[in-house]
C-alpha positions in Angstrom: 56.2 33.4 -4.4 52.7 33.2 -6.0 49.6 33.2 -3.9 47.4 30.1 -3.7 44.3 28.8 -1.9 44.6 25.5 0.0 41.6 23.1 0.3 41.3 20.1 2.7 38.6 17.5 3.0 37.9 14.3 5.0 34.8 12.1 4.7 33.7 11.4 8.2 33.4 13.3 11.5 35.7 10.9 13.2 38.5 11.9 10.8 37.7 15.5 11.3 37.9 15.2 15.1 41.2 13.4 15.0 42.8 15.9 12.6 45.2 13.3 11.3 43.9 13.4 7.7 43.6 17.1 7.6 47.1 17.5 9.1 48.6 15.2 6.4 46.9 17.1 3.6 48.1 20.4 5.0 51.7 19.1 5.2 51.6 17.8 1.6 50.3 21.1 0.3 52.9 23.1 2.2 55.7 20.9 1.0 54.4 21.3 -2.6 54.2 25.1 -2.2 57.8 25.3 -1.1 59.0 23.2 -4.0 57.0 25.0 -6.7 57.0 28.6 -5.2 53.4 28.9 -3.9 52.4 30.7 -0.8 49.0 29.5 0.7 47.3 32.6 1.9 44.0 31.0 2.9 42.9 27.5 4.0 39.4 26.0 3.6 38.2 22.6 4.7 35.1 20.4 4.6 34.0 17.3 6.5 31.8 15.6 3.9 31.8 12.5 1.7 32.8 12.9 -1.9 29.7 11.2 -3.3 26.7 13.1 -4.6 26.0 15.3 -7.6 25.6 18.6 -5.8 29.2 18.8 -4.4 29.2 22.6 -4.1 25.9 22.7 -2.2 27.0 20.0 0.3 30.5 21.5 0.7 30.4 25.2 1.6 34.2 25.2 2.1 34.9 24.2 -1.5 32.4 26.7 -2.8 34.1 29.5 -0.9 37.6 28.4 -1.9 36.6 28.3 -5.6 35.0 31.7 -5.4 38.0 33.3 -3.7 40.4 31.6 -6.2 38.5 33.1 -9.1 38.4 36.5 -7.5 42.2 36.5 -6.7 43.1 34.7 -10.0 45.2 32.2 -8.1 45.2 28.4 -8.2 43.4 26.1 -5.8 45.8 23.5 -4.4 44.6 20.0 -3.1 46.8 17.2 -1.9 45.1 14.5 -4.0 42.5 14.6 -6.8 40.0 12.6 -4.8 40.0 15.3 -2.1 38.5 17.6 -4.6 36.0 15.1 -5.9 35.6 11.5 -7.0 33.2 12.5 -9.8 34.4 12.7 -13.4 31.6 15.0 -14.3 32.4 17.5 -11.5 36.1 17.5 -12.4 35.3 18.0 -16.1 33.0 20.9 -15.2 35.8 22.6 -13.3 38.1 22.3 -16.2 35.4 23.5 -18.6 34.8 26.6 -16.6 38.5 27.4 -16.5 38.9 26.9 -12.8 42.6 26.6 -12.1 43.3 23.9 -9.6 46.6 22.1 -8.9 47.0 18.5 -7.5 50.1 18.3 -5.3 50.5 14.6 -5.9 50.7 15.0 -9.7 52.8 18.1 -9.9 52.3 21.6 -11.3 52.1 20.9 -15.1 49.5 18.2 -15.7 47.4 18.3 -18.9 43.6 17.8 -18.9 43.8 14.3 -20.5 45.8 13.0 -17.5 43.4 14.6 -15.1 40.5 12.9 -16.8 42.2 9.5 -16.5 42.9 10.0 -12.8 39.4 11.3 -12.2 38.0 8.1 -13.8 40.2 6.0 -11.6 39.1 7.9 -8.5 35.4 7.4 -9.5 36.0 3.7 -10.0 37.8 3.5 -6.6 34.8 5.1 -4.9 32.6 2.5 -6.4 34.9 -0.3 -5.2 35.1 1.2 -1.8 31.3 1.3 -1.6 31.0 -2.3 -2.6 33.6 -3.4 -0.1 31.9 -1.5 2.7 28.5 -2.9 1.8 29.8 -6.5 1.7 31.6 -6.0 5.0 28.5 -4.5 6.6 26.4 -7.4 5.4 28.8 -9.9 6.9 28.9 -8.0 10.2 25.1 -8.0 10.3 24.9 -11.8 9.8 27.3 -12.1 12.7 25.0 -10.1 14.9 26.8 -6.8 14.9 24.8 -3.6 15.2 25.2 -0.3 13.5 23.8 3.3 13.7 20.6 3.6 15.7 20.8 0.0 16.8 23.7 1.0 19.1 21.4 3.4 20.9 18.9 2.4 23.6 15.4 1.4 22.6 13.9 4.4 24.3 16.2 6.7 22.4 15.3 5.0 19.1 11.6 5.3 19.8 12.0 9.0 20.6 13.9 9.7 17.4 11.3 7.8 15.4 8.5 9.7 17.1 10.2 13.1 16.4 10.6 12.2 12.7 7.0 11.1 12.3 5.8 14.2 14.1 7.8 16.4 11.8 6.4 14.7 8.7 2.8 15.0 10.0 3.3 18.6 10.8 4.6 19.4 7.3 1.7 17.5 5.8 -0.9 19.3 7.9 0.6 22.7 7.0 0.4 21.8 3.3 -3.2 20.7 3.7 -4.1 23.9 5.5 -2.7 25.9 2.6 -5.1 24.0 0.3 -8.2 24.1 2.5 -10.1 26.5 0.3 -9.6 24.4 -2.8 -10.5 21.1 -1.0 -13.7 22.5 0.5 -14.8 24.1 -2.8 -14.2 20.8 -4.7 -16.1 18.7 -2.2 -19.1 21.0 -2.3 -19.6 20.6 -6.1 -22.5 18.4 -7.2 -21.8 14.8 -8.1 -23.4 12.4 -10.5 -27.2 12.2 -10.5 -27.4 14.9 -7.9 -25.6 12.8 -5.3 -22.5 13.7 -3.2 -19.4 14.2 -5.3 -16.7 11.5 -5.1 -13.1 12.2 -4.3 -12.2 11.4 -7.9 -14.8 13.8 -9.1 -13.4 16.5 -6.8 -9.9 15.9 -8.2 -11.3 16.3 -11.7 -12.8 19.6 -10.8 -9.5 20.9 -9.4 -7.6 19.7 -12.5 -10.2 21.5 -14.7 -9.4 24.7 -12.8 -5.7 24.2 -13.3 -5.0 24.0 -9.6 -1.7 22.1 -9.0 -0.9 19.8 -6.1 1.8 20.9 -3.6 4.3 19.0 -5.7 3.2 20.7 -8.9 1.4 17.6 -10.2 -2.2 16.7 -11.1 -4.8 15.8 -8.5 -6.0 12.2 -7.8 -8.8 11.0 -5.7 -6.5 9.7 -2.9 -4.9 13.2 -2.7 -8.2 14.8 -1.9 -9.1 12.0 0.5 -5.9 12.3 2.5 -6.1 16.1 2.7 -9.8 16.0 3.7 -8.9 13.6 6.5 -6.1 15.9 7.7 -8.4 18.9 7.6 -11.1 17.1 9.5 -13.6 17.2 6.7 -16.1 14.3 7.0 -16.9 13.3 3.4 -18.2 9.8 2.8 -16.6 7.5 0.3 -18.2 7.1 -3.1 -17.3 3.4 -3.1 -17.4 1.6 0.3 -14.2 -0.3 1.0 -14.4 -4.0 0.2 -13.7 -5.1 3.8 -16.3 -2.8 5.2 -19.0 -3.6 2.7 -18.4 -7.4 3.1 -18.6 -7.1 6.9 -21.8 -5.1 6.8 -23.5 -7.4 4.3 -22.6 -10.5 6.3 -23.9 -8.9 9.5 -27.2 -8.1 7.7 -27.4 -11.5 6.2 -26.9 -13.1 9.6 -29.7 -11.1 11.1 -32.0 -11.7 8.1 -30.9 -14.6 5.9 -33.8 -14.2 3.4 -32.9 -10.6 2.6 -33.0 -9.6 -1.1 -30.7 -7.3 -3.1 -33.1 -4.4 -3.1 -33.8 -4.7 0.6 -30.1 -4.9 1.3 -29.3 -1.7 -0.6 -32.1 0.1 1.2 -31.0 -1.2 4.6 -27.4 -0.2 4.2 -28.4 3.5 4.5 -25.0 5.0 3.4 -24.4 8.4 1.8 -23.2 6.6 -1.4 -25.4 3.6 -2.1 -24.1 0.0 -2.4 -25.0 -0.6 -6.0 -27.2 -3.6 -6.9 -24.4 -5.5 -8.8 -22.0 -5.3 -5.9 -24.7 -6.1 -3.4 -25.7 -9.1 -5.4 -22.1 -10.4 -5.6 -21.5 -9.9 -1.8 -24.9 -11.5 -1.0 -24.1 -14.5 -3.3 -20.9 -15.0 -1.3 -23.0 -15.4 1.9 -25.3 -17.9 0.1 -22.3 -19.8 -1.2 -20.6 -20.0 2.2 -23.9 -21.2 3.8 -24.3 -23.8 1.1 -20.7 -25.1 1.6 -21.4 -25.5 5.3 -24.6 -27.5 4.7 -24.2 -31.2 3.7 -27.9 -31.3 2.7 -27.4 -28.5 0.3 -24.4 -30.1 -1.2 -26.3 -33.4 -1.6 -29.3 -31.9 -3.2 -27.6 -29.2 -5.2 -30.1 -26.4 -5.0 -29.6 -23.0 -6.7 -28.3 -20.0 -4.8 -30.8 -17.3 -4.2 -32.6 -15.5 -1.3 -34.4 -18.7 -0.4 -31.1 -20.6 0.2 -31.3 -20.2 4.0 -34.8 -21.5 4.2 -33.9 -24.5 2.0 -31.0 -25.4 4.3 -33.2 -25.1 7.4 -35.9 -27.3 5.9 -33.4 -29.8 4.6 -31.6 -30.1 8.0 -34.8 -30.5 9.9 -36.1 -33.1 7.4 -32.9 -35.1 7.8 -33.5 -35.4 11.5 -37.3 -35.8 11.3 -38.4 -37.2 7.9 -41.9 -38.0 9.2 -42.9 -34.3 9.4 -45.5 -32.9 7.0 -45.2 -29.6 5.2 -47.5 -27.8 7.7 -45.6 -29.2 10.6 -42.3 -28.1 9.0 -43.6 -24.5 8.6 -44.9 -24.5 12.2 -41.7 -26.0 13.6 -39.3 -23.6 11.8 -41.6 -20.6 12.3 -41.2 -19.7 8.6 -42.6 -16.5 7.2 -46.2 -16.4 6.0 -45.0 -15.6 2.5 -43.5 -19.1 2.2 -46.1 -21.3 0.4 -46.9 -24.8 1.5 -46.3 -26.3 -1.9 -42.8 -24.8 -2.0 -42.0 -26.4 1.4 -43.4 -29.7 0.1 -41.3 -29.5 -3.0 -38.1 -28.9 -0.9 -38.9 -31.9 1.2 -39.5 -33.9 -1.9 -36.1 -32.9 -3.2 -34.5 -34.1 0.0 -36.4 -37.4 -0.2 -35.2 -38.0 -3.8 -31.6 -37.1 -2.9 -31.4 -39.4 0.1 -33.6 -42.3 -1.1 -32.7 -44.8 -3.9 -35.9 -45.0 -5.8 -36.8 -45.8 -9.4 -38.4 -43.4 -11.8 -41.6 -45.5 -11.9 -41.9 -45.4 -8.1 -41.3 -41.6 -8.1 -44.1 -41.2 -10.6 -46.4 -43.2 -8.5 -46.8 -40.2 -6.2 -48.4 -39.8 -2.8 -51.0 -42.6 -3.3 -48.5 -45.5 -3.3 -45.5 -43.9 -1.5 -45.7 -40.9 0.8 -42.7 -38.7 0.2 -43.5 -36.5 3.2 -43.1 -39.4 5.6 -40.1 -41.6 6.3 -38.9 -43.7 3.4 -38.9 -46.7 5.7 -42.7 -46.5 6.2 -44.2 -46.9 2.7 -48.0 -46.9 2.5 -49.6 -50.1 1.2 -52.0 -49.6 -1.7 -55.6 -50.1 -0.9 -57.8 -52.3 -3.1 -60.7 -51.1 -5.2 -63.2 -52.6 -2.8 -61.7 -50.8 0.1 -61.9 -47.5 -1.7 -65.6 -47.8 -2.5 -68.0 -46.2 -0.1 -70.2 -48.5 1.9 -73.9 -48.5 1.0 
């Protein structure tokens, strides 16, 4: 009798605990050995699925069985080909490396062409099994059935999730600590125009020094930012996030509606300044929103600038009290001293033109025949020449 090595495999732990699949394979191999004159001197088994490219790494029993079969120069016997693997590439690799294995189901003398055909059939069968299992799982989920972690209590699920997150965070913190020296050095380098360096600039400095990332790649700005946050390094952002910048600009605009772009950039007081172009765009959003909320502004159609808030205040007050004069308007609204009287009168005149149906000739008549600062329902009557002459 010739010596041989027996190999057994099942896919799931339930099959391994039951022992029925392993017992059936062992019976088939023993019956084949009695018919063909083989004596199995050692048995190896694995409880692992057949899918995957690294079969030898995932199945230590198979690796040990192949090693012992090569050393003893004896064949490796399996009950069926799919117990060895359902991968054509893996089966072809064993045949290419002259590994002698025998399939009890096919017999002792089977050529490589037949084994290739059966390996392809096994691989296709694995694909069909996967599709059937996926379809059955989807149908069961639609019917309300639970699988895996869903069968456990909620407290147990939260505990497992917390342990997984903690493990990931711990590994990330350890990687960051290993690169602390590089991160601190890169963030201390001078930036553009003598300012603080940005995260992108720090990444460029590390790439120039040929310092690789933990995954052997090139550095990016977000890599430096995440590692600095994990290391507790307080380094300001070169570009303020859009949500934060918009919120701060709107708060400053609400406190001081007449703020200009230069004043806004100076008041922000951040390590990296809010550049004029971006500040102008955010400030214009505030002016546009205020104009949309004002029916007077929509009726008149003024331009959008730092005087938009004052125009809206003057227009709203004129709409309620059209009899007010320019000086009364300034006093009532408590406008700044820099606001000239003529500008206020011009805004009131714009409101009068927008809300009053007048002809061009009547608008050219001016204050003498029609007072634009007073109500359009109280026109002044023109005085005669004799009434304008001074009395002797």
